[in-house]
C-alpha positions as CSV (number, residue, x, y, z in Angstrom):
1,S,1.6,-6.7,5.0
2,L,0.9,-7.1,1.4
3,G,2.0,-4.7,-1.4
4,D,4.8,-2.8,-3.0
5,S,7.8,-0.5,-2.3
6,Y,5.7,1.6,-0.1
7,T,4.8,-1.5,2.1
8,I,8.3,-2.6,2.5
9,G,9.5,1.0,3.2
10,T,11.7,1.7,0.4
11,G,14.0,4.7,1.3
12,V,13.7,4.3,5.2
13,R,15.3,2.1,7.8
14,T,13.4,-1.1,8.3
15,R,12.0,-0.1,11.7
16,E,10.6,3.0,10.1
17,A,8.5,1.1,7.5
18,F,4.8,1.2,8.5
19,P,4.5,-2.7,9.0
20,F,7.2,-2.4,11.7
21,Q,5.7,0.7,13.3
22,F,2.2,-0.8,13.2
23,N,3.5,-3.9,14.9
24,S,5.1,-1.8,17.7
25,Y,1.6,-0.9,18.9
26,I,0.5,-4.5,19.1
27,P,1.3,-6.1,22.4
28,G,3.4,-9.4,22.0
29,A,3.6,-9.0,18.3
30,G,6.5,-10.6,16.7
31,K,8.2,-9.5,13.4
32,P,5.6,-8.5,10.7
33,E,5.3,-10.9,7.9
34,I,5.7,-8.8,4.5
35,V,4.9,-10.2,1.1
36,A,5.8,-7.1,-0.9
37,Q,8.5,-6.0,-3.5
38,F,9.8,-2.9,-5.0
39,G,7.9,-2.4,-8.3
40,W,5.2,-4.9,-7.8
41,K,1.8,-4.4,-9.6
42,T,-1.3,-6.2,-8.6
43,S,-0.4,-9.1,-10.8
44,D,2.9,-9.5,-9.2
45,L,1.4,-9.7,-5.7
46,L,-1.2,-12.2,-7.0
47,D,1.5,-14.5,-8.5
48,A,3.5,-14.2,-5.1
49,L,0.4,-15.1,-3.1
50,G,-0.4,-18.0,-5.2
51,S,2.4,-19.8,-3.6
52,Y,2.1,-18.2,-0.1
53,T,0.7,-20.0,2.8
54,A,0.0,-18.0,6.0
55,P,1.6,-19.9,9.0
56,I,-1.5,-19.5,10.8
57,T,-4.7,-17.2,11.0
58,L,-3.0,-13.9,10.9
59,E,-3.8,-11.1,13.4
60,Y,-4.0,-8.3,11.1
61,V,-3.5,-7.8,7.2
62,T,-2.7,-4.5,5.5
63,L,-2.9,-4.1,1.6
64,L,-1.2,-1.3,-0.4
65,I,-1.0,-1.9,-4.0
66,G,-1.5,-0.2,-7.2
67,V,1.0,2.6,-7.7
68,N,3.0,0.5,-10.1
69,N,-0.1,-0.4,-12.1
70,I,-0.4,3.6,-12.4
71,Y,3.3,4.1,-13.0
72,T,3.6,1.5,-15.8
73,Q,0.3,2.6,-17.5
74,T,-1.3,-0.9,-16.9
75,P,-4.9,-0.6,-17.9
76,F,-7.2,0.3,-15.1
77,S,-9.2,-2.7,-16.0
78,V,-6.4,-4.8,-14.6
79,Y,-6.5,-3.3,-11.2
80,Q,-10.4,-3.5,-11.2
81,T,-10.1,-7.2,-11.9
82,E,-7.0,-8.0,-9.6
83,F,-7.6,-5.6,-6.5
84,P,-10.9,-7.6,-5.4
85,L,-9.0,-10.9,-5.6
86,L,-6.1,-9.5,-3.5
87,L,-8.7,-8.1,-1.0
88,D,-10.3,-11.6,-0.7
89,L,-7.0,-13.1,-0.2
90,A,-6.2,-10.6,2.6
91,L,-9.6,-11.5,4.2
92,S,-8.9,-15.1,4.0
93,Y,-5.6,-14.8,5.9
94,V,-7.6,-13.4,9.0
95,G,-10.5,-15.8,8.9
96,D,-12.6,-13.6,6.7
97,D,-12.8,-10.9,9.5
98,P,-13.0,-7.6,7.9
99,S,-12.2,-5.7,11.1
100,K,-8.6,-7.3,10.8
101,V,-7.9,-6.0,7.4
102,R,-6.8,-2.4,6.4
103,V,-6.4,-1.2,2.8
104,I,-3.9,1.6,2.6
105,S,-4.4,4.2,-0.2
106,I,-1.9,4.7,-2.9
107,P,0.4,7.7,-2.0
108,D,0.6,10.4,-4.7
109,Y,4.3,10.4,-5.9
110,R,3.8,13.5,-7.9
111,Y,4.6,15.6,-4.7
112,T,8.0,14.3,-4.3
113,P,11.2,15.7,-6.0
114,V,11.6,12.6,-8.2
115,G,8.0,12.4,-8.8
116,R,7.8,15.9,-10.0
117,D,10.2,15.3,-12.8
118,F,8.7,12.1,-14.3
119,S,4.9,12.1,-13.5
120,Y,2.5,13.3,-16.1
121,P,-0.5,15.7,-16.0
122,G,-3.4,14.1,-14.6
123,I,-1.5,11.5,-12.4
124,S,-3.1,12.8,-9.2
125,D,-6.5,12.6,-10.6
126,L,-5.7,9.0,-11.7
127,I,-4.4,8.1,-8.3
128,D,-7.6,9.4,-6.9
129,S,-9.7,7.0,-9.2
130,Y,-7.7,4.0,-8.1
131,N,-8.2,5.1,-4.5
132,D,-11.9,5.7,-5.0
133,Y,-12.1,2.2,-6.6
134,A,-10.1,0.5,-3.8
135,E,-12.3,2.2,-1.0
136,S,-15.6,1.1,-2.8
137,V,-14.5,-2.5,-2.9
138,A,-13.0,-2.5,0.6
139,T,-16.2,-0.7,2.0
140,S,-18.4,-3.4,0.2
141,E,-16.5,-6.0,2.1
142,G,-16.7,-3.9,5.5
143,V,-12.9,-3.2,5.3
144,E,-11.6,0.2,6.5
145,I,-9.4,2.2,4.3
146,V,-6.6,4.0,5.8
147,Y,-6.2,7.2,3.6
148,I,-2.4,8.2,3.3
149,T,-2.7,10.1,0.0
150,D,-3.5,13.4,1.6
151,I,-0.2,13.4,3.7
152,S,1.8,12.3,0.7
153,R,0.5,15.4,-1.0
154,Q,2.2,17.5,1.5
155,G,5.7,16.4,0.2
156,F,6.6,19.7,-1.3
157,V,5.5,21.9,1.7
158,R,6.7,19.4,4.4
159,P,9.9,17.7,2.9
160,E,10.5,15.7,5.9
161,L,7.4,13.4,4.9
162,V,9.6,12.2,1.8
163,S,12.3,9.7,2.3
164,Q,15.9,10.4,1.3
165,D,15.4,8.4,-2.1
166,G,13.1,11.5,-3.1
167,I,10.0,9.5,-3.9
168,H,8.8,7.3,-1.2
169,L,7.3,8.3,2.3
170,S,9.5,8.9,5.2
171,G,9.3,7.3,8.6
172,I,7.6,10.3,10.0
173,A,5.0,10.1,7.3
174,Y,4.5,6.3,8.0
175,R,4.1,7.2,11.7
């Protein structure tokens, strides 16, 4: 699993993070391999993957990245340049088989108690733009996108979907 704080499950117990929940559905799967950190932007993930060597061809790869590009107001052009590179790397880890890669959409943190206080007008539209771009790149490579943005936008009406830290998804939302 490649990404950022949403990938590692910030705000939830390890077993509730989506890589661990996903692995629980794969017979015989071991512990998931996670290359992700809190606060990572696309450039941080690219840097980390520059020295990463997959131990073998991996069974599946997920890619969820971009929220911190948005949060730090990094120019969209950076995401447009770096996301395709990250997707190419993800594909290389599974022998270039697009059926073994899933791009996870960027959650909308505006619909959380913390996000309500520090997001700015238009943030949801910007998240949609990033997700639309990621979907177009993924689709062109034959990779499916798992769209979780809608569930993240239920955070005010379904508070159980927000983790205790008040900004990330809960284990229920990841499931």
